[in-house]
Each structure stands twice: as C-alpha cells, then as structure tokens.
ZABAZA-77797 format. One record per residue (C-alpha): residue number from 1; x negated, y, z. Coordinates in Angstrom, 3 decimals, padded with zeros to 6 digits. Example, Ala and Ser with C-alpha at 12.3 -4.5 7.8 and 13.67 -1.06 7.14 Angstrom:
% ZABAZA-77797
   num         c1         c2         c3
     1   -012.300   -004.500    007.800
     2   -013.670   -001.060    007.140
END
This chain:
% ZABAZA-77797
   num         c1         c2         c3
     1   -034.711   -063.789   -037.021
     2   -035.843   -067.433   -036.057
     3   -032.850   -068.366   -038.271
     4   -035.187   -068.016   -040.885
     5   -038.080   -069.853   -039.481
     6   -040.163   -072.420   -041.742
     7   -037.899   -071.681   -044.845
     8   -040.803   -072.197   -047.504
     9   -042.274   -070.267   -050.235
    10   -039.433   -068.361   -051.138
    11   -038.637   -066.147   -047.849
    12   -042.720   -065.745   -047.434
    13   -043.411   -061.474   -047.099
    14   -039.480   -060.677   -046.843
    15   -037.577   -058.643   -044.661
    16   -033.807   -058.344   -043.962
    17   -033.274   -054.575   -043.959
    18   -036.587   -052.758   -044.924
    19   -040.357   -053.585   -046.310
    20   -043.584   -052.548   -044.600
    21   -045.288   -049.361   -046.153
    22   -046.520   -045.841   -045.498
    23   -045.597   -043.899   -041.767
    24   -043.640   -040.835   -042.572
    25   -044.366   -037.859   -040.068
    26   -041.591   -036.025   -038.373
    27   -041.858   -032.355   -037.184
    28   -039.554   -030.755   -034.108
    29   -036.952   -028.547   -035.486
    30   -035.875   -025.504   -033.667
    31   -032.497   -025.182   -035.820
    32   -029.535   -026.789   -034.848
    33   -028.762   -029.743   -036.603
    34   -026.144   -030.333   -038.847
    35   -022.574   -030.482   -038.389
    36   -021.678   -034.157   -038.017
    37   -019.138   -036.687   -037.698
    38   -020.669   -038.281   -034.760
    39   -019.426   -034.725   -033.151
    40   -021.392   -031.832   -031.566
    41   -023.324   -032.459   -028.510
    42   -026.732   -031.529   -028.844
    43   -029.086   -033.724   -030.656
    44   -032.293   -035.910   -031.008
    45   -032.763   -036.758   -034.125
    46   -030.908   -035.878   -037.517
    47   -031.547   -036.117   -040.986
    48   -030.085   -036.939   -044.763
    49   -030.096   -040.525   -046.593
    50   -030.608   -040.182   -050.035
    51   -031.814   -042.343   -053.483
    52   -032.122   -041.316   -056.478
    53   -029.507   -043.737   -057.780
    54   -027.305   -041.890   -055.910
    55   -027.949   -038.759   -054.464
    56   -026.157   -038.425   -051.064
    57   -025.613   -042.211   -049.636
    58   -022.680   -042.775   -047.331
    59   -022.721   -045.458   -045.138
    60   -025.986   -046.155   -044.175
    61   -027.037   -047.414   -041.265
    62   -030.043   -046.095   -039.428
    63   -031.877   -047.410   -036.415
    64   -033.800   -045.730   -033.898
    65   -036.085   -048.261   -031.458
    66   -038.664   -046.531   -029.013
    67   -041.723   -048.606   -029.470
    68   -042.258   -050.926   -026.436
    69   -038.104   -051.061   -025.861
    70   -036.098   -053.139   -025.984
    71   -033.077   -051.356   -027.284
    72   -031.724   -049.970   -030.447
    73   -029.588   -047.262   -031.164
    74   -027.772   -047.076   -034.369
    75   -025.298   -044.924   -036.801
    76   -024.047   -044.318   -039.589
    77   -024.354   -041.520   -042.189
    78   -021.556   -039.612   -043.513
    79   -020.408   -037.904   -047.393
    80   -022.768   -035.915   -047.543
    81   -025.245   -038.703   -046.314
    82   -026.517   -037.601   -042.769
    83   -027.013   -038.825   -039.758
    84   -027.311   -037.517   -036.581
    85   -028.410   -039.122   -032.818
    86   -026.895   -037.899   -029.896
    87   -029.322   -036.813   -027.414
    88   -028.502   -038.520   -023.979
    89   -029.053   -041.631   -026.270
    90   -032.648   -041.472   -027.444
    91   -035.154   -040.614   -024.635
    92   -038.686   -038.853   -026.046
    93   -041.361   -040.862   -027.111
    94   -042.298   -042.557   -030.428
    95   -039.238   -044.683   -032.755
    96   -039.433   -046.904   -035.102
    97   -036.996   -045.885   -037.798
    98   -035.269   -048.669   -039.737
    99   -031.944   -048.654   -042.012
   100   -029.301   -050.865   -043.265
   101   -028.268   -050.560   -047.015
   102   -027.891   -053.416   -049.010
   103   -029.823   -053.097   -052.246
   104   -032.415   -050.375   -050.378
   105   -035.931   -050.505   -048.774
   106   -036.890   -047.987   -046.563
   107   -041.364   -048.185   -045.977
   108   -042.698   -047.725   -042.600
   109   -041.548   -045.431   -040.585
   110   -041.823   -043.452   -037.344
   111   -040.532   -040.099   -035.345
   112   -041.674   -038.872   -032.739
   113   -038.796   -037.242   -030.673
   114   -039.406   -033.649   -028.014
   115   -037.778   -033.203   -024.719
   116   -036.849   -030.089   -026.026
   117   -035.764   -030.154   -029.111
   118   -034.299   -031.936   -032.283
   119   -036.139   -033.379   -034.758
   120   -035.355   -033.433   -038.474
   121   -036.321   -036.804   -040.725
   122   -034.927   -037.306   -044.053
   123   -035.204   -041.092   -045.446
   124   -035.663   -041.069   -049.253
   125   -034.385   -045.005   -049.978
   126   -035.934   -047.232   -052.750
   127   -034.117   -049.617   -055.157
   128   -035.096   -053.079   -053.677
   129   -036.217   -056.332   -055.660
   130   -033.951   -059.016   -056.399
   131   -035.480   -061.077   -053.973
   132   -035.098   -058.297   -051.357
   133   -031.668   -058.139   -052.149
   134   -030.977   -061.105   -051.932
   135   -032.136   -061.717   -048.305
   136   -030.209   -058.886   -047.626
   137   -027.363   -060.426   -048.121
   138   -024.493   -061.170   -045.235
   139   -023.939   -064.761   -045.637
   140   -020.117   -063.438   -046.761
   141   -021.337   -062.161   -049.849
   142   -023.259   -065.363   -050.805
   143   -020.194   -067.261   -050.010
   144   -018.548   -064.904   -052.510
   145   -020.786   -064.727   -055.278
   146   -021.247   -068.594   -055.140
   147   -018.667   -070.361   -057.909
   148   -016.427   -073.023   -056.458
   149   -012.676   -073.234   -054.918
   150   -011.849   -072.036   -051.755
   151   -012.009   -075.292   -050.620
   152   -015.545   -075.846   -051.710
   153   -016.716   -072.847   -050.120
   154   -014.755   -073.523   -046.678
   155   -016.197   -076.374   -046.275
   156   -019.687   -074.754   -045.472
   157   -018.485   -072.911   -042.992
   158   -019.636   -075.397   -040.770
   159   -023.363   -074.851   -041.207
   160   -022.816   -071.297   -039.913
   161   -022.552   -073.167   -036.219
   162   -026.487   -074.173   -036.400
   163   -027.844   -071.348   -038.980
   164   -027.141   -068.845   -041.987
   165   -026.332   -069.527   -045.461
   166   -029.907   -069.158   -046.363
   167   -031.333   -072.020   -045.537
   168   -028.859   -074.177   -047.940
   169   -028.638   -071.953   -050.866
   170   -032.176   -071.286   -050.629
   171   -032.439   -074.907   -050.488
   172   -033.744   -077.495   -053.652
   173   -032.186   -080.952   -052.787
   174   -030.047   -082.622   -055.881
   175   -026.845   -083.564   -055.096
   176   -027.668   -087.241   -053.860
   177   -030.891   -085.614   -051.452
   178   -028.391   -083.106   -050.328
   179   -025.690   -085.902   -049.222
   180   -028.273   -087.459   -047.100
   181   -029.522   -083.924   -045.589
   182   -025.654   -082.909   -044.923
   183   -025.433   -086.613   -043.137
   184   -028.709   -085.493   -041.111
   185   -026.891   -081.980   -040.204
   186   -023.598   -084.164   -038.693
   187   -025.875   -086.172   -036.422
   188   -027.104   -083.056   -034.132
   189   -024.891   -081.774   -031.159
   190   -023.091   -078.900   -031.731
   191   -025.611   -075.850   -030.101
   192   -028.720   -077.358   -031.955
   193   -030.399   -074.638   -034.123
   194   -034.010   -074.738   -035.475
   195   -035.669   -073.969   -032.712
   196   -033.402   -076.550   -030.274
   197   -032.590   -079.665   -032.453
   198   -030.297   -081.823   -030.407
   199   -029.021   -084.705   -031.349
   200   -026.197   -086.419   -030.375
   201   -026.568   -090.065   -028.708
   202   -024.896   -091.976   -031.257
   203   -027.302   -090.286   -034.223
   204   -029.082   -093.445   -034.515
   205   -026.026   -094.934   -035.031
   206   -024.191   -092.447   -037.926
   207   -027.540   -092.240   -039.781
   208   -027.772   -096.310   -040.133
   209   -024.549   -095.555   -042.641
   210   -024.735   -094.649   -046.172
   211   -023.213   -090.708   -046.209
   212   -019.312   -090.435   -046.619
   213   -017.509   -089.453   -049.432
   214   -016.879   -086.155   -048.069
   215   -020.597   -085.994   -046.964
   216   -021.738   -086.761   -050.626
   217   -019.183   -084.159   -051.937
   218   -020.082   -081.134   -050.143
   219   -023.797   -081.846   -050.888
   220   -023.208   -081.986   -054.451
   221   -021.458   -078.709   -054.196
   222   -024.636   -077.899   -052.483
   223   -026.916   -078.508   -055.149
   224   -024.199   -076.580   -058.036
   225   -024.732   -073.524   -055.951
   226   -028.578   -074.009   -054.801
   227   -032.265   -073.422   -056.247
   228   -032.012   -077.055   -057.361
   229   -032.364   -076.385   -061.404
   230   -034.623   -073.042   -060.957
   231   -036.490   -070.127   -058.976
   232   -033.330   -067.901   -058.290
   233   -029.266   -068.778   -058.256
   234   -027.669   -069.378   -060.768
   235   -024.859   -066.883   -060.805
   236   -024.786   -062.975   -060.073
   237   -024.926   -061.667   -056.585
   238   -021.683   -060.363   -055.722
   239   -022.418   -057.297   -053.016
   240   -019.802   -055.127   -050.483
   241   -019.382   -051.623   -050.410
   242   -020.890   -049.867   -047.562
   243   -019.480   -048.278   -044.707
   244   -016.588   -045.192   -045.440
   245   -014.747   -042.836   -043.365
   246   -013.527   -043.364   -039.970
   247   -016.585   -046.721   -040.335
   248   -018.987   -044.531   -040.350
   249   -018.234   -043.054   -036.876
   250   -019.639   -045.549   -034.704
   251   -022.518   -045.942   -032.302
   252   -024.035   -049.336   -031.878
   253   -026.811   -050.426   -029.444
   254   -028.764   -053.400   -029.933
   255   -030.447   -054.898   -026.975
   256   -033.265   -057.785   -027.466
   257   -032.968   -060.229   -025.541
   258   -036.365   -062.297   -024.000
   259   -037.633   -065.721   -025.309
   260   -035.479   -067.957   -026.982
   261   -032.798   -066.789   -025.889
   262   -029.470   -067.891   -027.763
   263   -026.400   -066.263   -026.286
   264   -022.978   -067.593   -026.785
   265   -020.469   -065.681   -025.194
   266   -020.636   -061.902   -022.868
   267   -018.834   -060.633   -020.006
   268   -018.462   -056.861   -019.216
   269   -018.256   -057.251   -014.968
   270   -016.724   -054.560   -012.823
   271   -019.992   -052.727   -011.945
   272   -021.522   -052.571   -016.099
   273   -023.712   -055.673   -016.308
   274   -023.342   -058.228   -019.194
   275   -023.772   -061.474   -018.418
   276   -023.964   -063.921   -021.157
   277   -024.355   -068.050   -021.351
   278   -026.917   -069.037   -023.455
   279   -025.786   -072.052   -025.804
   280   -029.079   -073.749   -025.753
   281   -031.036   -073.357   -022.667
   282   -030.001   -073.926   -019.363
   283   -029.658   -070.403   -017.746
   284   -026.591   -067.673   -016.655
   285   -027.926   -064.538   -018.016
   286   -027.717   -061.138   -016.613
   287   -028.148   -057.532   -018.647
   288   -028.014   -054.706   -017.097
   289   -027.167   -052.349   -020.427
   290   -029.128   -049.339   -018.774
   291   -032.130   -050.786   -018.840
   292   -031.954   -053.091   -020.720
   293   -032.969   -055.713   -017.988
   294   -032.663   -059.398   -018.122
   295   -032.154   -061.423   -015.406
   296   -031.829   -065.511   -015.971
   297   -030.563   -067.196   -013.666
   298   -031.608   -071.463   -013.617
   299   -029.040   -073.822   -013.479
   300   -030.060   -077.215   -012.497
   301   -030.285   -080.274   -015.103
   302   -028.082   -082.882   -013.929
   303   -028.228   -085.073   -016.907
   304   -032.614   -085.415   -017.972
   305   -032.583   -086.042   -021.616
   306   -029.115   -084.778   -022.905
   307   -028.826   -081.287   -024.557
   308   -029.065   -078.179   -022.619
   309   -027.285   -075.214   -022.774
   310   -023.966   -073.712   -022.062
   311   -020.989   -072.185   -023.794
   312   -017.541   -070.503   -022.321
   313   -018.559   -068.336   -019.196
   314   -015.878   -066.490   -017.279
   315   -015.091   -064.692   -013.842
   316   -012.811   -065.268   -011.151
   317   -011.155   -062.103   -009.377
   318   -013.755   -062.382   -006.852
   319   -016.425   -061.531   -008.963
   320   -018.089   -065.071   -009.357
   321   -019.373   -065.783   -012.401
   322   -018.341   -069.609   -013.978
   323   -019.807   -071.375   -017.044
   324   -018.895   -074.782   -019.117
   325   -022.811   -076.246   -019.450
   326   -022.091   -078.424   -022.770
   327   -024.029   -081.400   -022.405
   328   -024.808   -081.498   -019.166
   329   -020.954   -082.034   -018.442
   330   -021.452   -079.468   -015.171
   331   -018.949   -076.575   -014.529
   332   -022.099   -073.927   -013.234
   333   -020.991   -071.054   -010.582
   334   -023.289   -067.805   -009.434
   335   -022.167   -065.362   -006.772
   336   -023.611   -062.138   -008.348
   337   -023.939   -060.641   -004.139
   338   -026.241   -063.223   -003.541
   339   -027.489   -064.551   -006.821
   340   -026.611   -068.694   -005.674
   341   -026.285   -070.701   -008.389
   342   -023.946   -073.994   -007.512
   343   -022.446   -076.191   -009.650
   344   -019.439   -079.199   -009.682
   345   -019.820   -082.321   -012.028
   346   -017.994   -085.388   -011.346
   347   -019.472   -088.822   -011.875
   348   -017.784   -090.290   -013.968
   349   -018.987   -087.231   -016.424
   350   -022.540   -088.624   -015.984
   351   -022.749   -090.826   -019.460
   352   -022.538   -090.188   -022.907
   353   -021.945   -087.088   -024.924
   354   -019.387   -085.619   -022.260
   355   -019.830   -082.060   -022.708
   356   -017.872   -079.124   -020.708
   357   -017.172   -076.341   -023.437
   358   -013.972   -074.108   -021.791
   359   -012.999   -073.118   -018.544
   360   -011.371   -070.201   -017.654
   361   -011.321   -069.172   -014.306
   362   -009.855   -065.687   -014.924
   363   -006.171   -065.927   -012.792
   364   -007.110   -068.137   -010.507
   365   -006.010   -065.734   -007.481
   366   -002.722   -067.112   -008.633
   367   -003.021   -070.631   -007.442
   368   -006.872   -071.519   -006.039
   369   -007.114   -073.410   -009.564
   370   -009.111   -073.205   -012.615
   371   -008.780   -074.817   -015.734
   372   -011.374   -076.496   -017.803
   373   -012.399   -079.754   -020.332
   374   -014.628   -081.971   -022.005
   375   -014.977   -082.326   -025.181
   376   -016.197   -084.970   -027.981
   377   -018.351   -087.489   -027.242
   378   -018.517   -091.242   -027.910
   379   -016.523   -092.527   -024.892
   380   -012.929   -091.960   -025.669
   381   -012.296   -092.449   -021.528
   382   -014.038   -088.972   -021.059
   383   -013.707   -087.057   -024.113
   384   -011.097   -084.206   -024.635
   385   -009.332   -084.374   -021.130
   386   -007.877   -081.750   -019.433
   387   -008.186   -080.863   -015.897
   388   -007.457   -078.462   -013.087
   389   -010.201   -078.040   -010.330
   390   -009.300   -076.669   -006.809
   391   -011.890   -074.214   -006.014
   392   -011.382   -075.215   -002.353
   393   -012.621   -078.103   -002.259
   394   -014.021   -078.920   -006.034
   395   -011.409   -081.937   -006.709
   396   -010.434   -082.637   -010.831
   397   -007.200   -083.166   -011.543
   398   -006.932   -084.356   -015.354
   399   -003.587   -083.243   -016.941
   400   -001.848   -085.520   -019.549
   401   -000.165   -084.325   -023.237
   402    003.244   -085.597   -023.290
   403    003.370   -089.257   -025.169
   404    003.242   -090.091   -028.323
   405    001.342   -086.408   -028.435
   406   -002.612   -086.378   -029.888
   407   -005.042   -085.940   -027.347
   408   -005.858   -082.238   -026.240
   409   -008.622   -080.957   -028.004
   410   -009.854   -077.301   -028.135
   411   -011.871   -074.406   -029.205
   412   -009.978   -071.823   -027.046
   413   -009.017   -072.315   -023.277
   414   -007.367   -069.330   -021.912
   415   -005.327   -068.512   -019.122
   416   -002.391   -066.210   -018.848
   417   -001.181   -064.152   -016.339
   418    000.990   -067.009   -014.500
   419   -002.589   -069.247   -014.734
   420   -001.017   -071.342   -017.263
   421   -003.161   -072.587   -020.127
   422   -002.990   -072.292   -023.957
   423   -005.391   -074.468   -025.982
   424   -006.544   -073.947   -029.236
   425   -007.495   -076.480   -031.948
   426   -009.756   -075.403   -034.216
   427   -009.383   -077.362   -037.402
   428   -007.530   -076.450   -040.577
   429   -004.857   -078.566   -041.049
   430   -003.436   -078.513   -038.067
   431   -000.510   -076.526   -037.183
   432    000.175   -075.828   -033.692
   433   -001.919   -074.503   -030.304
   434   -000.631   -075.780   -027.199
   435    000.197   -074.711   -023.930
   436    000.328   -076.554   -020.518
   437    002.472   -074.824   -017.777
   438    000.402   -074.798   -014.156
   439    002.831   -076.270   -011.706
   440    004.548   -079.237   -013.770
   441    002.140   -080.176   -016.188
   442    004.057   -080.002   -018.863
   443    002.626   -079.608   -022.501
   444    004.342   -077.496   -025.108
   445    003.562   -077.315   -028.614
   446    003.479   -073.599   -030.649
   447    003.407   -073.741   -034.197
   448    001.100   -071.303   -035.822
   449    001.128   -072.649   -039.454
   450   -002.508   -074.117   -041.149
   451   -005.574   -072.932   -039.255
   452   -004.831   -073.771   -035.760
   453   -006.818   -071.446   -033.630
   454   -010.309   -070.574   -032.045
   455   -011.272   -068.890   -028.868
   456   -008.846   -066.302   -027.671
   457   -007.486   -063.970   -024.854
   458   -004.389   -062.761   -022.836
   459   -003.434   -059.196   -023.202
   460   -001.560   -056.928   -020.308
   461    001.984   -058.630   -022.074
   462    001.146   -061.728   -020.851
   463    000.607   -062.231   -025.267
   464   -002.080   -064.668   -026.349
   465   -004.404   -063.632   -029.329
   466   -006.519   -066.208   -030.709
   467   -008.444   -066.020   -034.220
   468   -007.828   -068.820   -036.954
   469   -011.588   -069.752   -038.422
   470   -010.970   -071.589   -041.586
   471   -008.074   -069.189   -043.090
   472   -009.335   -066.217   -041.833
   473   -006.908   -065.002   -039.542
   474   -005.995   -063.216   -036.502
   475   -003.224   -064.519   -034.425
   476   -001.103   -063.488   -031.653
   477    001.814   -065.342   -029.748
   478    004.397   -063.453   -027.262
   479    005.930   -066.197   -025.604
   480    008.579   -063.337   -024.438
   481    010.126   -063.649   -028.182
   482    008.287   -067.071   -028.550
   483    007.186   -065.667   -031.994
   484    003.419   -065.977   -033.621
   485    002.314   -062.434   -035.989
   486   -000.814   -063.294   -037.942
   487   -002.958   -061.092   -039.555
   488   -005.151   -061.290   -042.589
   489   -009.083   -060.608   -042.267
   490   -009.552   -057.621   -044.841
   491   -013.225   -059.451   -045.726
   492   -013.528   -062.595   -047.729
   493   -014.752   -065.835   -045.827
   494   -015.712   -064.004   -042.844
   495   -015.293   -066.848   -040.165
   496   -013.103   -064.632   -038.296
   497   -013.917   -066.376   -034.892
   498   -012.822   -064.199   -031.803
   499   -009.892   -061.225   -030.949
   500   -009.145   -059.480   -028.425
   501   -006.469   -056.327   -027.439
   502   -007.459   -053.231   -025.680
   503   -003.556   -052.889   -023.949
   504   -003.714   -049.972   -025.947
   505   -003.567   -049.748   -029.235
   506   -006.286   -051.849   -031.047
   507   -007.268   -054.969   -031.906
   508   -010.801   -056.104   -031.758
   509   -011.864   -059.050   -033.707
   510   -015.522   -060.420   -035.146
   511   -016.542   -063.206   -037.398
   512   -019.808   -065.856   -037.912
   513   -020.441   -064.592   -041.317
   514   -019.845   -060.266   -042.518
   515   -022.327   -058.688   -039.668
   516   -018.926   -056.681   -039.517
   517   -016.779   -056.372   -036.097
   518   -013.384   -055.264   -037.254
   519   -010.624   -052.997   -035.539
   520   -007.257   -052.637   -036.131
   521   -004.992   -050.041   -035.448
   522   -001.740   -052.097   -034.040
   523    000.766   -049.389   -034.623
   524   -000.406   -048.694   -038.285
   525   -002.191   -051.918   -039.126
   526   -005.397   -049.495   -040.499
   527   -008.402   -051.679   -040.427
   528   -011.686   -050.433   -039.892
   529   -014.863   -052.103   -040.394
   530   -017.967   -051.532   -038.862
   531   -021.266   -052.657   -040.309
   532   -023.762   -053.638   -037.738
   533   -027.498   -052.734   -038.200
   534   -028.889   -056.407   -038.394
   535   -027.881   -060.249   -039.149
   536   -025.578   -061.511   -036.820
   537   -023.452   -064.579   -035.864
   538   -020.922   -063.726   -033.607
   539   -018.930   -066.630   -031.027
   540   -017.201   -063.566   -028.776
   541   -015.774   -060.384   -027.720
   542   -015.454   -058.784   -024.608
   543   -013.297   -055.344   -024.664
   544   -014.639   -052.591   -022.618
   545   -011.415   -050.778   -021.888
   546   -012.801   -047.771   -019.170
   547   -015.487   -045.457   -018.871
   548   -016.074   -044.567   -022.479
   549   -017.372   -041.362   -023.462
   550   -015.144   -041.029   -026.063
   551   -012.377   -041.494   -024.202
   552   -011.898   -044.884   -027.019
   553   -012.766   -048.568   -026.023
   554   -015.364   -050.153   -026.944
   555   -016.385   -054.103   -028.113
   556   -019.363   -056.131   -026.488
   557   -020.956   -059.069   -028.811
   558   -023.890   -060.847   -029.493
   559   -026.084   -062.315   -032.386
   560   -025.934   -066.229   -031.209
   561   -028.442   -066.917   -033.504
   562   -031.337   -064.464   -033.233
   563   -031.373   -063.135   -029.177
   564   -029.205   -060.445   -029.366
   565   -026.538   -058.402   -027.663
   566   -024.332   -055.640   -029.397
   567   -022.488   -052.682   -028.078
   568   -019.546   -051.145   -030.575
   569   -018.933   -047.433   -029.387
   570   -016.563   -045.937   -032.464
   571   -016.379   -042.129   -032.024
   572   -013.082   -041.557   -034.051
   573   -009.460   -043.133   -033.203
END
C-alpha cells in the first residue's frame, strides 16, 4: 500500500494480512463441496480454515486472485470454518490465496483451478507476532487502543484525510517536534498524500508562524501515544471481533486501478460501468467490472502550478458525467457516447486556492441547472460560494444565504427530486445543515445536533441521508415531516463518511477507519458489518439497486489511498 511508503525500519518486511512463506499444492476434487452459507451453486474452490488456537475459525476473509489479473474475489468462512467460491466467480487458472484474520498469518499459498472440477484447499493459520498484529490493525482499532479522551481521539481523524494512523502512531517525535509536524500537515491541500504532497498557496505564510495552541495540543497528544519513548506502543492493543452470522454471507470483489489512481467517488451508470473521480490526477475514469479494464480520460490543466485531481462525480439524466476538479477550479464534463471531455470555468476563479469540490447534476433535468460551490482558498471573494449553472449557456449565478447568516460552507451538496439543494457543513460543533430553494434562492437551516453533515444522497421519498463524521452517526431528514433521525454507527471512531438508502429496506454506509461496510435494516434496526479483505479509506458509497443475482442490493465504494474499488454483495437478507 502506498499509505505505508517510506515509514522506516519499523515497517520493513511487514505485510498487512499475511507473510510470504512456502507454497501449498491443491488437488482438484471430484466430490461435491460441503454445504455452505454462500449457496448451493457449483463451486470452484472450497475449504476449511483452522488454527491451533481456535480450531475451526468463523469470519476469516479468504481471497483468490488469478495471477496476472487485477480482480480479486473474497468470501468469508462460516461458523464451521468453511469457505466457498462460486464457480461463476473464478475462471480456471492459478490463483494466489490470501486471507484476513487479525492476529493470524498465512504462508504464501496458491491454488490451481480446473475447468470441470472443484478444488479444495484447507488453510492452517498461525499466530501473528506482535509487530505483525500491529500492522494488521485497522485505524479504528489503533484509536480504540490508545489512551485519551474522545475529544483527543476525534481530533486525530483528520489525519485520515491523507494517510493512515500508522504514520503518527509509529512516529518517534516528541511533543514539540510533533507540533511542528501537525502544523506542516495543515499547510497541505485537502487532497495531498505521500505520493502527491500538494501544498496550499499560503503554506509559507502559515509555516512562518509558531504552531498554534491547537497544534501544540494535538502534537502533545500524539507524542503521548506514539513510539517516542520506546520501540513499542506503551499500552495494550484492542482488536475487534471477526464477522459472525450474516456478516459472513457476502462476496466482495476488489479491483486494482492503474498507476497512482486515487478514486474518491464512484458512480454506477445504466450500462454497468463504474465511473470514478481521481483525487490527485487530472482524469475522469471508467471501470468495466466484467473485465477490470480502466479507461482514463484526461482533463486539461487550466491552472498550471495548482493541485490536480477531482472530488465529487455526478451524472445527469442524459448520462453525461460531471466532476468537480478541485484546485483547478473547473467543472469537467464527459459525454460517454462521444468520449469528448470539456469543462466550465469562470475567469475570476483563475486565482488563489479557489477550488470546486461539490457538484450535483442528478436532477438538472427539472430546470436545466446544476448546483456547485467553491471551497476554501485565501481569497474571500471566491471561497465558499454557492452557484447555479445553466447547462445550456454555461452561465454561473451566485445564490446568497440569508442576511446575517454565515457563508455557505459544505462537504456535501445534494439535490432533491425538485432540484433544490442541501448543503452539509462538516464540523463537530455545527448544529445545522442548510437547504436552498432552486426557484426562489431562499436558504433555510435545519437543526441536526452536533456533528453537522457530510456527503449524502436523496432517496425515492425525497428524504436526505447524510453522515456525521465526528459524531459517528448516519442521519436522515424527512422534509415532509420536518424531522431529523440520527443512527449511531456501531463501531467506535469509525469516521462515518457516506450513507445511502436502497429504496427498499437497507441503509448502506461506509467510513474511513474501520475497513467495514455497514448495512442497517431500516425496519428492524439490525446492523450487519461486512469486513473488507483489504485496508481501505472510503469517501463515497453508491448503492446498486438492481441487476444483482441474489435479488438484494449491493454497494460500490473506493479505497482512496490504495487505488482500489470494491463491490460488496450480500448473500442473505
């Protein structure tokens, strides 16, 4: 993973899930596969996962990736420790077999699958050493393990914007040294990363001053939980339980993306393609899930010397794809039929750090307009401004908030069925979200308790679904009843990021820190937490509501920091 690049000797030779060892041979079996929770369809590969410590192991994520392929398929062991790959998911060939079970390792393992006979492979897992256990932990588990109060831990969630917690936790800086590091991190742009260390235009000015008190406080807290006093963390590690029951009844498909792709948003089109924005490179990209092929469409650079990359991606009713191009201050568009790329940009935005992050054209068919906003930058005349854009003419019209109200900040811009727009301000202390009427321009404010809002989707009943990152909740606003309902995410310090209702009965969500995808039954309140096969950093979810073999909805999400896209398909209601 790029997230662990150049960490130093602490990470040398370590792996997130397993270690390289001796290969195991696999023999095709003529006998039928054992009955499994994954269904009775013909199997390509089955087996049982055990360990000396536990015997049969439930909740182990077993993954198969054909050598030379960019597609990995993962299933989960049931209560008897059995796993099963359906035949229609694995072609004949040689596969690398890996697994995810915290506290355990697996030697390098391969399986050769024939065309007409299932194969069986039993896996014997070994206990992981303490350093490998540490590397297997999710960001949430690291934060749960560390001492400190909720406020201190919540303040660290912003680290996940650019990299995982391994960097601060494994660092050796003292409080004073870490305060300078925290200050420097704040001088980067929102889409910076170890591979793309973009700095804000006013970085030099920020760094010319001493660290603020807040930066000193955060630096002191990190120094109290890092390795500044030794070669190990000075507190016991707390790990979460593996999946059980329904959470084991799932298939996850992981797609590798080319180069340094950093997918921020995913979008499923009617033809089954998955479009995604690249947070750091100047592309609009398309994934063919059937083949794994990725097509990248370059977007011209309008502001040389400013950060590249896009954030929110949206689609209008004609199938055109639109993307907010961040620091380039562009709104890019691609016509999938002609594959022609164009963009909109006003001359007054060709200055400073003005950037476009949020954009929604989903309901532009109502009045021929999309919504967008500028965000950030040192220039007060061009930051945090809300606009309607006439698609026919490219004309931008600024929409102003009521007199006396703050400027319209947002890390979520969502249009309803009438093309009115909601804005979600992502701050812990923010107690409101806002809604602007498309016809009158009138903005009203909606109380949501602490936590503001982030990302979001509109359902078929015209209700707004959103997440609360810092308070770890999903929220739903019903305008007909003028009522807000909040749902606590069951995993501590998850960093709830995005949520969408499937218009049937399930609420799907994902976060930045747990490597889990959440599904909540809206009728019963039951939560199912699906563990992903890889460490991931989700920024957006897209629910696939139709064309699923099981008849259930499924969900697409992205690993922004490791160049992956995942498709999570439940096998049980």
